[in-house]
C-alpha positions, 0 to 999 in steps of 0.5 A, a space after each residue: 500500500 505504501 508503494 501505491 500511495 507513493 506512486 499516486 503522489 508521483 502522478 499528482 506531482 508530475 502534472 504537465 510532464 508527459 514522461 514523468 506522468 507516464 513513468 509514475 502511472 506505470 509505477 501505480 500499475 505495478 503496485 496494483 498488480 503486486 496488490 492483486 488489484 490488476 493482472 491475472 486472476 489469482 482466484 477462481 471459485 467458479 462462481 459467476 462474477 456479478 461485479 459491475 451489475 446492479 443488484 436488482 439484475 443479479 440473483 441477489 435481487 430479492 435480498 437487495 429489495 428487502 434492505 431498508 434504504 436510508 431516508 434521503 436528507 
């Protein structure tokens, strides 16, 4: 996590410098791969991936519908 935060600060600080920005973004990418956020899957339980789906469009629709939603302020 420390490496990722350092890399993100480098991206921020490289503003306007194309080469420095590209190198900093590559460093972010490498840190995220090391954390398992990017790159090849490191797990495979065979279950379908419902990430990026609305809950109402998944098998969890009934569960989601039963949740109490907080009142809007």
